[in-house]
C-alpha positions as CSV (number, residue, x, y, z in Angstrom):
1,M,0.0,0.0,0.0
2,L,2.9,2.4,0.8
3,E,4.5,1.7,-2.6
4,R,1.2,2.3,-4.3
5,A,1.0,5.6,-2.4
6,G,4.4,6.6,-3.8
7,A,6.8,5.6,-1.1
8,R,10.0,3.6,-1.2
9,V,9.7,0.9,1.5
10,L,12.5,-0.5,3.6
11,P,12.1,-3.0,6.5
12,V,13.5,-1.9,9.8
13,R,14.7,-4.6,12.2
14,R,17.8,-2.9,13.7
15,A,18.6,0.6,15.0
16,R,21.0,1.2,12.1
17,E,18.2,0.6,9.7
18,L,16.0,3.1,11.5
19,S,18.4,5.8,10.6
20,E,17.8,5.0,6.9
21,V,14.1,5.9,6.8
22,D,12.2,9.2,6.9
23,G,9.0,7.7,8.4
24,L,7.9,4.4,10.0
25,V,4.8,2.3,9.9
26,L,4.0,0.2,13.0
27,P,1.6,-2.4,11.6
28,G,-1.2,-4.4,13.2
29,G,-0.4,-7.6,15.1
30,E,0.0,-8.2,18.8
31,S,1.1,-5.1,20.7
32,T,2.7,-6.9,23.7
33,T,4.8,-9.1,21.4
34,M,5.8,-6.1,19.3
35,S,6.8,-4.2,22.5
36,R,9.0,-7.1,23.5
37,L,10.6,-7.3,20.1
38,L,11.3,-3.6,20.1
39,E,13.2,-4.1,23.3
40,S,14.9,-7.3,22.2
41,F,16.2,-5.7,19.1
42,D,17.3,-2.5,20.9
43,L,14.8,-0.4,18.9
44,L,12.6,0.9,21.6
45,E,14.8,3.8,22.8
46,P,16.0,4.8,19.3
47,L,12.5,4.7,17.9
48,T,11.1,6.7,20.8
49,E,13.8,9.3,20.3
50,R,13.2,9.6,16.5
51,I,9.5,10.0,17.1
52,E,10.1,12.7,19.7
53,A,12.4,14.4,17.3
54,G,9.6,14.6,14.7
55,M,10.0,11.5,12.5
56,P,6.5,10.8,11.0
57,A,5.0,7.5,12.2
58,F,1.8,5.7,11.4
59,G,0.4,2.9,13.5
60,S,-2.6,0.7,12.6
61,C,-4.3,-1.3,15.3
62,A,-1.4,-2.7,17.4
63,G,0.7,0.1,16.1
64,M,-1.8,2.6,17.5
65,I,-1.5,0.9,20.9
66,L,2.3,1.1,20.8
67,L,2.2,4.8,19.8
68,A,-0.2,5.7,22.6
69,K,1.0,7.4,25.8
70,Q,-1.0,4.8,27.8
71,A,-2.7,1.5,27.0
72,L,-5.4,0.1,29.2
73,D,-5.8,-3.7,29.6
74,G,-2.2,-4.3,28.5
75,R,0.5,-6.4,30.2
76,P,2.3,-4.6,33.0
77,D,5.6,-5.0,31.2
78,Q,4.4,-3.6,27.9
79,R,6.2,-0.4,26.9
80,Q,4.7,2.5,25.0
81,L,6.4,4.8,22.5
82,G,4.3,7.8,23.7
83,G,4.2,9.4,20.3
84,L,0.5,10.2,20.7
85,D,-1.1,11.9,23.8
86,I,-3.9,9.3,23.9
87,V,-5.2,6.6,26.1
88,V,-6.2,3.4,24.2
89,R,-8.1,0.4,25.3
90,R,-6.6,-2.8,23.9
91,N,-9.1,-5.3,22.3
92,A,-11.9,-2.8,23.0
93,F,-14.2,-4.2,20.3
94,G,-13.9,-7.7,21.7
95,R,-12.4,-11.0,20.6
96,Q,-11.4,-12.2,17.1
97,V,-14.9,-13.3,16.4
98,D,-16.2,-9.8,17.1
99,S,-14.2,-8.4,14.2
100,F,-16.2,-6.2,11.9
101,E,-16.2,-3.8,9.0
102,E,-17.7,-0.2,9.0
103,D,-17.8,2.8,6.7
104,L,-16.3,5.9,8.4
105,E,-16.2,9.6,7.8
106,F,-12.5,10.4,8.0
107,S,-11.3,14.0,8.3
108,G,-9.1,15.0,5.4
109,I,-10.3,12.2,3.1
110,D,-13.1,12.7,0.7
111,G,-16.0,10.2,0.8
112,P,-16.5,7.3,3.2
113,L,-13.6,5.1,4.2
114,H,-14.3,1.4,4.5
115,A,-12.6,0.1,7.7
116,V,-11.7,-3.4,8.9
117,F,-11.5,-3.8,12.7
118,I,-9.8,-7.0,14.0
119,R,-9.6,-7.2,17.8
120,A,-9.1,-3.5,17.6
121,P,-8.4,-0.8,20.2
122,W,-10.4,2.4,20.6
123,V,-9.2,5.7,22.0
124,E,-10.6,6.4,25.4
125,K,-9.0,9.9,25.9
126,V,-7.2,12.4,23.7
127,G,-4.8,15.2,24.7
128,D,-5.4,18.8,23.7
129,D,-3.1,18.6,20.7
130,V,-4.6,15.5,19.2
131,E,-6.9,15.8,16.2
132,V,-9.7,13.2,16.0
133,L,-9.9,12.0,12.4
134,A,-12.6,9.3,12.6
135,R,-15.2,7.8,15.0
136,V,-17.5,4.8,14.7
137,P,-20.8,6.1,13.5
138,E,-23.5,6.5,16.1
139,T,-25.9,3.8,14.9
140,P,-27.9,1.2,16.9
141,A,-25.8,-1.5,15.2
142,A,-22.6,-0.1,16.6
143,G,-23.7,-0.7,20.2
144,A,-21.0,0.3,22.8
145,A,-18.7,1.2,20.0
146,A,-20.9,4.1,18.8
147,G,-19.0,7.3,18.7
148,R,-15.7,5.8,19.8
149,I,-12.6,7.4,18.4
150,V,-10.8,5.2,15.9
151,A,-8.3,7.5,14.0
152,V,-6.1,10.3,15.3
153,R,-3.3,12.5,14.4
154,Q,-0.9,14.6,16.5
155,G,1.7,16.5,14.5
156,Q,3.6,14.0,12.4
157,V,2.1,10.9,14.0
158,L,-1.0,9.2,12.6
159,A,-2.9,6.2,14.0
160,T,-5.9,4.1,13.2
161,A,-7.6,1.4,15.2
162,F,-8.5,-0.4,12.0
163,H,-6.4,-2.0,9.2
164,P,-6.5,0.3,6.1
165,E,-4.2,-2.0,4.2
166,L,-6.9,-4.7,4.0
167,T,-9.3,-2.8,1.9
168,G,-7.3,-1.9,-1.2
169,D,-8.1,1.8,-0.5
170,E,-4.7,3.6,-0.2
171,R,-6.0,7.0,0.9
172,V,-4.8,6.6,4.5
173,H,-1.4,5.5,3.4
174,R,-1.3,8.3,0.9
175,L,-2.0,10.7,3.8
176,F,0.9,9.3,5.7
177,V,3.2,9.4,2.7
178,E,2.3,13.1,2.3
179,L,3.2,13.7,6.0
180,V,6.6,12.1,5.4
181,R,7.2,14.2,2.2
182,D,6.1,17.4,4.0
183,K,8.6,16.7,6.8
184,R,11.5,16.1,4.4
């Protein structure tokens, strides 16, 4: 999706590789495992420093959890990158079987955006400098998720509770690539 949006993509597994990129995507997956891997590969501190210095970052689902200042319902040893002044609730929408799809109004993107939620977090609280980009529509079918925040931006850091890479719609990735280009 990033390549389709015009980016050159490099994997980052070591701190020296981090210095070769202008922006970083933290994908979906399992946030506690990703946190442990960031520590094991000595990436946690260098990544935190790069984000604090203004490197653009985009997190989807587990990536959103990692970028948050605080995660509720996480493991006590889970580390946060703190790139976003938000509090997220892990697995807020429920278990794997509770995964769902929804069309969202997304600030800065024309037309509805189809979103895929898989054991997704939602944002419980945002700081003053955080822009809310999308919420779950307030419909009876949404239940407890109605109105919940599922996409945010703070400066050069963007995060979604859903997986935009699963729909074939590259608009969110294009938005991130533009953030990186603007920063360069």
